[in-house]
Each structure stands twice: as structure tokens, then as C-alpha cells.
DSSP file (Angstrom, degrees, kcal/mol; ACC not computed):
  #  RESIDUE AA STRUCTURE BP1 BP2  ACC     N-H-->O    O-->H-N    N-H-->O    O-->H-N    TCO  KAPPA ALPHA  PHI   PSI    X-CA   Y-CA   Z-CA
    1    1 A M              0   0    0      0, 0.0     2,-0.0     0, 0.0     0, 0.0   0.000 360.0 360.0 360.0 131.4   10.4   17.8   22.2
    2    2 A P        -     0   0    0      0, 0.0     2,-0.2     0, 0.0     0, 0.0  -0.316 360.0-110.4 -69.8 151.4   12.6   18.7   19.2
    3    3 A K        -     0   0    0      1,-0.1     2,-0.2    58,-0.1    59,-0.0  -0.575  33.6-110.9 -80.6 143.0   13.6   16.0   16.7
    4    4 A R        -     0   0    0     -2,-0.2    57,-2.1    58,-0.0     2,-0.5  -0.524  27.1-161.2 -74.2 138.6   17.2   14.8   16.7
    5    5 A V  E     +A   60   0A   0     -2,-0.2     2,-0.3    55,-0.2    55,-0.2  -0.989  20.3 163.0-121.0 121.8   19.3   15.7   13.6
    6    6 A V  E     -A   59   0A   0     53,-2.2    53,-3.2    -2,-0.5     2,-0.4  -0.871  28.0-133.6-133.0 165.3   22.4   13.7   13.0
    7    7 A S  E     +A   58   0A   0     -2,-0.3     2,-0.3    51,-0.2    51,-0.2  -0.944  31.4 152.2-122.6 147.4   24.8   13.0   10.1
    8    8 A G  E     -A   57   0A   0     49,-2.1    49,-2.9    -2,-0.4     2,-0.4  -0.909  41.7 -90.1-157.4-179.2   26.2    9.7    9.0
    9    9 A I  E     -AB  56  22A   0     13,-2.2    13,-2.6    -2,-0.3     2,-0.4  -0.884  35.5-120.7-109.7 133.8   27.6    7.8    6.0
   10   10 A V  E     + B   0  21A   0     45,-2.3    44,-2.8    -2,-0.4    11,-0.2  -0.571  31.7 173.6 -72.1 125.6   25.4    5.7    3.7
   11   11 A T  E     +     0   0A   0      9,-3.4     2,-0.3    -2,-0.4    10,-0.2   0.542  65.5  27.0-110.3 -12.2   26.6    2.1    3.8
   12   12 A S  E     + B   0  20A   0      8,-1.1     8,-2.0    40,-0.1    -1,-0.3  -0.961  42.8 165.9-152.4 134.1   23.9    0.4    1.7
   13   13 A D        +     0   0    0     -2,-0.3     4,-0.1     6,-0.2     6,-0.1  -0.014  48.2 112.8-131.2  29.4   21.5    1.7   -1.1
   14   14 A K        +     0   0    0      2,-0.1     2,-0.2     0, 0.0     5,-0.1   0.733  62.4  76.1 -75.9 -23.3   20.3   -1.7   -2.4
   15   15 A M  S >  S-     0   0    0      3,-0.4     3,-0.9     1,-0.1     2,-0.4  -0.609  91.2-106.5 -91.1 150.3   16.7   -1.1   -1.2
   16   16 A D  T 3  S-     0   0    0      1,-0.2     3,-0.1    -2,-0.2    -2,-0.1  -0.634  99.4  -8.1 -76.8 125.9   14.2    1.2   -3.0
   17   17 A K  T 3  S+     0   0    0     -2,-0.4    29,-2.0     1,-0.2     2,-0.4   0.619 117.5  99.5  64.2  16.3   13.6    4.4   -1.0
   18   18 A T  E <   - C   0  45A   0     -3,-0.9    -3,-0.4    27,-0.2     2,-0.4  -0.997  48.7-173.8-134.3 137.3   15.6    3.0    2.0
   19   19 A R  E     - C   0  44A   0     25,-2.4    25,-3.2    -2,-0.4     2,-0.6  -0.959  21.1-137.0-127.4 147.3   19.2    3.7    3.0
   20   20 A R  E     -BC  12  43A   0     -8,-2.0    -9,-3.4    -2,-0.4    -8,-1.1  -0.928  28.2-170.9-102.9 118.2   21.3    2.1    5.7
   21   21 A V  E     -BC  10  42A   0     21,-3.1    21,-2.9    -2,-0.6     2,-0.5  -0.927  10.8-152.8-116.7 132.8   23.3    4.9    7.5
   22   22 A E  E     -BC   9  41A   0    -13,-2.6   -13,-2.2    -2,-0.4     2,-0.6  -0.893   2.4-161.0-106.0 133.3   26.1    4.4   10.0
   23   23 A I  E     - C   0  40A   0     17,-2.7    17,-2.3    -2,-0.5     2,-0.3  -0.955  13.9-152.8-112.8 113.3   26.8    7.0   12.7
   24   24 A N  E     + C   0  39A   0     -2,-0.6     2,-0.3    15,-0.2    15,-0.2  -0.631  21.0 166.0 -89.0 144.1   30.3    6.6   14.2
   25   25 A R  E     - C   0  38A   0     13,-2.7    13,-3.0    -2,-0.3     2,-0.4  -0.976  31.7-123.8-150.4 160.1   31.1    7.7   17.7
   26   26 A S  E     - C   0  37A   0     -2,-0.3     2,-0.4    11,-0.2    11,-0.2  -0.929  25.1-170.5-110.4 133.5   33.8    7.3   20.3
   27   27 A V  E     - C   0  36A   0      9,-2.7     9,-3.1    -2,-0.4     2,-0.4  -0.968  22.8-123.7-125.1 137.6   32.9    6.0   23.8
   28   28 A K  E     - C   0  35A   0     -2,-0.4     7,-0.2     7,-0.2     5,-0.0  -0.672  29.5-120.1 -81.4 129.0   35.2    5.9   26.8
   29   29 A H     >  -     0   0    0      5,-2.6     4,-1.5    -2,-0.4    -1,-0.1  -0.493  17.7-136.1 -68.0 132.6   35.6    2.4   28.3
   30   30 A P  T  4 S+     0   0    0      0, 0.0    -1,-0.1     0, 0.0    -2,-0.0   0.843  96.8  26.9 -63.4 -34.5   34.3    2.5   31.9
   31   31 A K  T  4 S+     0   0    0      3,-0.1    -2,-0.0     1,-0.1    -3,-0.0   0.898 130.0  34.1 -93.3 -47.8   37.2    0.4   33.4
   32   32 A Y  T  4 S-     0   0    0      2,-0.1     3,-0.1     1,-0.0    -1,-0.1   0.551  88.8-138.9 -91.8  -8.0   40.2    1.0   31.1
   33   33 A K     <  +     0   0    0     -4,-1.5     2,-0.3     1,-0.2    -5,-0.0   0.688  56.0 137.2  59.4  20.4   39.4    4.7   30.2
   34   34 A K        -     0   0    0     -6,-0.0    -5,-2.6     1,-0.0     2,-0.4  -0.764  59.3-114.2 -95.8 143.5   40.4    4.0   26.6
   35   35 A Y  E     -C   28   0A   0     -2,-0.3     2,-0.4    -7,-0.2    -7,-0.2  -0.631  32.9-165.0 -80.8 132.7   38.2    5.4   23.8
   36   36 A I  E     -C   27   0A   0     -9,-3.1    -9,-2.7    -2,-0.4     2,-0.4  -0.921  19.9-120.7-118.8 140.8   36.5    2.8   21.7
   37   37 A S  E     +C   26   0A   0     -2,-0.4     2,-0.3   -11,-0.2   -11,-0.2  -0.687  36.6 174.0 -81.5 129.4   34.9    3.3   18.3
   38   38 A R  E     -C   25   0A   0    -13,-3.0   -13,-2.7    -2,-0.4     2,-0.4  -0.901  13.5-153.8-128.4 159.7   31.2    2.4   18.2
   39   39 A R  E     -C   24   0A   0     -2,-0.3     2,-0.5   -15,-0.2   -15,-0.2  -0.988   6.7-150.2-137.6 148.7   28.6    2.8   15.5
   40   40 A T  E     -C   23   0A   0    -17,-2.3   -17,-2.7    -2,-0.4     2,-0.5  -0.965  15.7-147.2-114.6 132.3   24.8    3.2   15.4
   41   41 A V  E     -C   22   0A   0     -2,-0.5     2,-0.4   -19,-0.2   -19,-0.2  -0.879  17.8-177.8-104.0 127.1   23.0    1.8   12.3
   42   42 A C  E     -C   21   0A   0    -21,-2.9   -21,-3.1    -2,-0.5     2,-0.6  -0.963  22.6-140.2-122.9 139.7   19.8    3.7   11.2
   43   43 A H  E     -Cd  20  69A   0     25,-0.5    27,-1.1    -2,-0.4    28,-0.9  -0.898  29.2-161.1 -97.5 126.6   17.5    2.8    8.4
   44   44 A V  E     -Cd  19  71A   0    -25,-3.2   -25,-2.4    -2,-0.6     2,-0.6  -0.867  18.4-127.8-118.0 139.0   16.5    6.0    6.6
   45   45 A H  E     -Cd  18  72A   0     26,-2.6    28,-2.2    -2,-0.4     2,-0.5  -0.764  25.2-178.6 -85.3 120.3   13.6    6.8    4.3
   46   46 A D    >   -     0   0    0    -29,-2.0     3,-1.2    -2,-0.6   -29,-0.1  -0.863   5.1-172.4-121.5  92.4   14.9    8.4    1.1
   47   47 A E  T 3  S+     0   0    0     -2,-0.5    -1,-0.1     1,-0.3   -29,-0.1   0.833  83.7  35.9 -57.2 -39.7   11.8    9.2   -1.0
   48   48 A T  T 3  S-     0   0    0    -31,-0.1    -1,-0.3     0, 0.0    -2,-0.0   0.356 100.7-124.8-100.7   5.7   13.7   10.3   -4.2
   49   49 A N    <   +     0   0    0     -3,-1.2    -2,-0.1     1,-0.1   -31,-0.0   0.878  61.3 144.5  53.5  42.1   16.7    7.8   -4.0
   50   50 A E        +     0   0    0      2,-0.0     2,-0.3   -33,-0.0    -1,-0.1   0.675  45.3  73.5 -87.0 -17.8   19.1   10.7   -4.2
   51   51 A S        -     0   0    0     28,-0.0     2,-0.3     4,-0.0    28,-0.1  -0.678  58.9-175.8 -99.4 154.1   21.8    9.3   -1.8
   52   52 A H    >   -     0   0    0     -2,-0.3     3,-2.0     1,-0.1   -42,-0.3  -0.833  41.7 -54.6-138.4 174.8   24.2    6.5   -2.7
   53   53 A I  T 3  S+     0   0    0     -2,-0.3   -42,-0.2     1,-0.3    27,-0.2  -0.235 121.4  18.7 -56.9 133.6   27.0    4.4   -0.9
   54   54 A G  T 3  S+     0   0    0    -44,-2.8    -1,-0.3     1,-0.3    27,-0.2   0.284  89.5 134.4  91.9 -10.3   29.6    6.6    0.7
   55   55 A D    <   -     0   0    0     -3,-2.0   -45,-2.3    25,-0.1     2,-0.6  -0.450  55.9-129.6 -73.3 144.3   27.6    9.8    0.8
   56   56 A L  E     -AE   9  78A   0     22,-2.5    21,-1.8   -47,-0.2    22,-1.8  -0.862  38.6-178.3 -91.3 122.2   27.6   11.9    3.9
   57   57 A V  E     -AE   8  76A   0    -49,-2.9   -49,-2.1    -2,-0.6     2,-0.5  -0.856  28.5-133.9-126.5 156.8   24.0   12.6    4.8
   58   58 A E  E     -AE   7  75A   0     17,-2.7    16,-3.0    -2,-0.3    17,-1.2  -0.942  29.2-174.2-108.5 129.3   21.9   14.5    7.3
   59   59 A I  E     -AE   6  73A   0    -53,-3.2   -53,-2.2    -2,-0.5     2,-0.4  -0.881  10.8-153.8-126.1 156.5   19.0   12.6    8.8
   60   60 A V  E     -AE   5  72A   0     12,-2.4    12,-2.7    -2,-0.3   -55,-0.2  -0.966  27.6-103.8-130.6 144.9   16.2   13.6   11.2
   61   61 A E  E     + E   0  71A   0    -57,-2.1     2,-0.3    -2,-0.4    10,-0.2  -0.310  47.2 170.2 -61.7 146.3   14.1   11.5   13.6
   62   62 A S        -     0   0    0      8,-2.3     3,-0.1   -59,-0.0   -58,-0.0  -0.922  40.0 -76.3-148.6 174.3   10.5   10.7   12.4
   63   63 A A  S    S-     0   0    0     -2,-0.3     2,-0.0     1,-0.2     0, 0.0  -0.399  74.2 -73.1 -67.9 155.0    7.5    8.6   13.2
   64   64 A P        -     0   0    0      0, 0.0     6,-0.2     0, 0.0    -1,-0.2  -0.282  47.0-179.8 -56.6 128.1    7.8    5.0   12.2
   65   65 A V        -     0   0    0      4,-2.3     2,-0.2     1,-0.2     5,-0.1   0.762  69.2 -19.6 -95.9 -35.3    7.6    4.6    8.4
   66   66 A S  S    S-     0   0    0      3,-1.1    -1,-0.2     0, 0.0     0, 0.0  -0.792  93.0 -62.0-152.3-165.0    8.1    0.8    8.4
   67   67 A K  S    S+     0   0    0     -2,-0.2     3,-0.0     1,-0.2     0, 0.0   0.888 132.5  13.8 -58.6 -41.6    9.4   -2.0   10.7
   68   68 A L  S    S+     0   0    0    -26,-0.0   -25,-0.5    -4,-0.0     2,-0.5   0.708 102.6  97.5-107.0 -26.4   12.9   -0.7   10.8
   69   69 A K  E     +d   43   0A   0      1,-0.2    -4,-2.3   -27,-0.1    -3,-1.1  -0.547  26.3 145.3 -79.6 119.4   12.7    2.9    9.4
   70   70 A R  E     +     0   0A   0    -27,-1.1    -8,-2.3    -2,-0.5     2,-0.3   0.195  57.2  69.0-129.7  10.6   12.6    5.6   12.0
   71   71 A W  E     -dE  44  61A   0    -28,-0.9   -26,-2.6   -10,-0.2     2,-0.4  -0.937  61.3-149.4-133.2 152.4   14.6    8.4   10.2
   72   72 A N  E     -dE  45  60A   0    -12,-2.7   -12,-2.4    -2,-0.3     2,-0.4  -0.939  26.6-113.0-119.8 146.1   14.1   10.6    7.2
   73   73 A L  E     + E   0  59A   0    -28,-2.2   -14,-0.2    -2,-0.4   -26,-0.1  -0.632  29.6 179.1 -76.6 129.3   16.7   12.0    4.9
   74   74 A V  E     -     0   0A   0    -16,-3.0     2,-0.3    -2,-0.4   -15,-0.2   0.878  60.7 -33.2 -92.5 -54.6   17.1   15.8    5.1
   75   75 A R  E     - E   0  58A   0    -17,-1.2   -17,-2.7   -25,-0.0     2,-0.7  -0.988  52.8-105.1-162.4 160.9   19.9   16.4    2.6
   76   76 A V  E     - E   0  57A   0     -2,-0.3   -19,-0.2   -19,-0.2     3,-0.2  -0.867  30.4-172.8 -92.5 114.8   23.1   15.0    1.1
   77   77 A I  E    S+     0   0A   0    -21,-1.8     2,-0.4    -2,-0.7   -20,-0.2   0.931  70.6   5.2 -74.6 -46.7   25.9   16.9    2.7
   78   78 A E  E    S- E   0  56A   0    -22,-1.8   -22,-2.5   -24,-0.0    -1,-0.3  -0.984  71.5-132.0-145.7 127.9   28.7   15.5    0.6
   79   79 A K        -     0   0    0     -2,-0.4     2,-0.1   -24,-0.2   -25,-0.1  -0.465  36.7-101.0 -75.3 150.1   28.6   13.2   -2.4
   80   80 A S        -     0   0    0    -27,-0.2   -25,-0.1    -2,-0.1    -1,-0.1  -0.460  23.3-160.7 -71.1 141.5   31.0   10.2   -2.5
   81   81 A T        +     0   0    0    -27,-0.2    -1,-0.1    -2,-0.1     2,-0.1   0.390  53.1 117.8-102.8   1.1   34.1   10.6   -4.6
   82   82 A E        -     0   0    0      1,-0.1     2,-0.5   -28,-0.0    -2,-0.1  -0.438  60.6-134.3 -70.3 142.9   34.9    6.9   -4.8
   83   83 A V        -     0   0    0     -2,-0.1     2,-1.1     4,-0.0     3,-0.1  -0.843   7.8-133.4-102.0 132.1   34.8    5.4   -8.3
   84   84 A D     >  -     0   0    0     -2,-0.5     4,-2.0     1,-0.2     5,-0.1  -0.731  21.7-171.9 -84.2 100.7   32.9    2.1   -8.9
   85   85 A L  H  > S+     0   0    0     -2,-1.1     4,-2.6     1,-0.2     5,-0.2   0.839  80.0  55.5 -66.1 -35.2   35.5    0.2  -11.0
   86   86 A V  H  > S+     0   0    0      2,-0.2     4,-2.2     1,-0.2    -1,-0.2   0.938 110.9  44.1 -64.7 -46.3   33.2   -2.7  -11.9
   87   87 A A  H  > S+     0   0    0      2,-0.2     4,-2.2     1,-0.2    -1,-0.2   0.878 113.0  53.0 -65.6 -36.9   30.6   -0.3  -13.3
   88   88 A L  H  X S+     0   0    0     -4,-2.0     4,-2.1     2,-0.2    -2,-0.2   0.921 110.7  46.1 -64.2 -44.8   33.3    1.7  -15.2
   89   89 A R  H  X S+     0   0    0     -4,-2.6     4,-2.5     2,-0.2    -2,-0.2   0.895 111.9  51.6 -65.2 -40.3   34.7   -1.5  -16.8
   90   90 A A  H  X S+     0   0    0     -4,-2.2     4,-2.2     1,-0.2    -2,-0.2   0.902 110.8  48.0 -64.2 -41.0   31.3   -2.7  -17.8
   91   91 A A  H  X S+     0   0    0     -4,-2.2     4,-2.1     2,-0.2    -1,-0.2   0.897 112.1  49.3 -66.5 -40.1   30.4    0.6  -19.4
   92   92 A R  H  X S+     0   0    0     -4,-2.1     4,-2.1     2,-0.2    -2,-0.2   0.910 111.8  48.7 -64.9 -42.6   33.7    0.7  -21.3
   93   93 A K  H  X S+     0   0    0     -4,-2.5     4,-2.2     1,-0.2    -2,-0.2   0.898 111.1  50.4 -64.5 -41.3   33.2   -2.9  -22.5
   94   94 A E  H  X S+     0   0    0     -4,-2.2     4,-2.1     1,-0.2    -1,-0.2   0.891 110.0  50.2 -64.3 -40.0   29.7   -2.1  -23.7
   95   95 A A  H  X S+     0   0    0     -4,-2.1     4,-2.2     2,-0.2    -2,-0.2   0.892 110.0  50.4 -65.4 -39.8   30.9    0.9  -25.6
   96   96 A E  H  X S+     0   0    0     -4,-2.1     4,-2.4     2,-0.2    -2,-0.2   0.897 110.4  49.7 -64.7 -40.2   33.6   -1.1  -27.3
   97   97 A Q  H  X S+     0   0    0     -4,-2.2     4,-2.2     2,-0.2    -2,-0.2   0.894 111.2  48.7 -66.0 -39.7   31.1   -3.7  -28.3
   98   98 A A  H  X S+     0   0    0     -4,-2.1     4,-2.1     2,-0.2    -1,-0.2   0.885 112.0  49.6 -66.3 -38.4   28.8   -1.1  -29.7
   99   99 A E  H  X S+     0   0    0     -4,-2.2     4,-2.1     2,-0.2    -2,-0.2   0.899 111.4  48.7 -66.8 -41.3   31.7    0.5  -31.6
  100  100 A A  H  X S+     0   0    0     -4,-2.4     4,-2.0     2,-0.2    -2,-0.2   0.880 111.1  50.5 -66.1 -38.8   32.7   -2.9  -33.0
  101  101 A A  H  X S+     0   0    0     -4,-2.2     4,-1.6     2,-0.2    -2,-0.2   0.892 111.8  46.9 -67.1 -39.8   29.1   -3.6  -34.1
  102  102 A S  H  X S+     0   0    0     -4,-2.1     4,-1.2     2,-0.2    -2,-0.2   0.860 111.9  51.0 -71.6 -33.6   28.8   -0.3  -35.9
  103  103 A A  H  X S+     0   0    0     -4,-2.1     4,-1.1     1,-0.2    -2,-0.2   0.864 109.5  51.4 -69.5 -35.3   32.1   -0.7  -37.6
  104  104 A G  H  X S+     0   0    0     -4,-2.0     4,-0.6     1,-0.2    -2,-0.2   0.853 108.8  49.9 -69.4 -34.7   31.0   -4.2  -38.8
  105  105 A S  H  < S+     0   0    0     -4,-1.6    -1,-0.2     1,-0.2    -2,-0.2   0.750 105.7  57.7 -77.1 -23.3   27.8   -2.9  -40.3
  106  106 A E  H  < S+     0   0    0     -4,-1.2    -1,-0.2     1,-0.2    -2,-0.2   0.828 102.3  53.8 -73.5 -32.4   29.6   -0.1  -42.2
  107  107 A T  H  <        0   0    0     -4,-1.1    -1,-0.2     1,-0.2    -2,-0.2   0.717 360.0 360.0 -76.6 -20.7   31.9   -2.5  -44.1
  108  108 A E     <        0   0    0     -4,-0.6    -1,-0.2    -3,-0.1    -2,-0.1   0.466 360.0 360.0 -80.5 360.0   28.9   -4.6  -45.4
């Protein structure tokens, strides 16, 4: 039987070599016939830690790797374009502090 290949969006990359991927789908309600959004959450093994939050990834079914992981990362289809403002501000502040420290040592 062939292994399933699906694509989803990474929602968590806090764990080492593990990603939480959500696969969104629409399901028709049996009584009201209205389409409802549902999601499936998969824990994916990412050996090289190449995917990050917001990335669109392709995953494939695999034998159990751990208690929750049943999928392997095939490839990153599209990198996230969102900017992490907190990290950007921290890097800017660190650069300003380094610049101030080097300017202070030059005057002495």
C-alpha cells in the first residue's frame, strides 16, 4: 500500500527534530449541509531542523518514530514570509549596544 503524502503548515518548531504540522480541510455537515473547517494535527520528524513556523511543508507517512511522530518531512514547499518583530528588535538593540561599547573604547 502506498504511503500518503500531504502538505500542511508548521505551527510549532519548539522541539528539536520535531515539528507540529496542521492540515486544514473542509467537511460538509451531515445535517445542515454547510461546509465546516477542520484541521488534523500531525507531529513530523524533521532530521535537519530545516522547517520553521509558518512554512508550507510536504510530509509522508512513516513507521512510528516516537510516541506521537508518525510522519517524516519530505521538503519545504514554501518558506514563511512573516517577520519575527521580537527577534528583529532584540538584534537591533544588541547591535546598538555593541556600537556604543566600541565607541566608548575608542575615546579612552
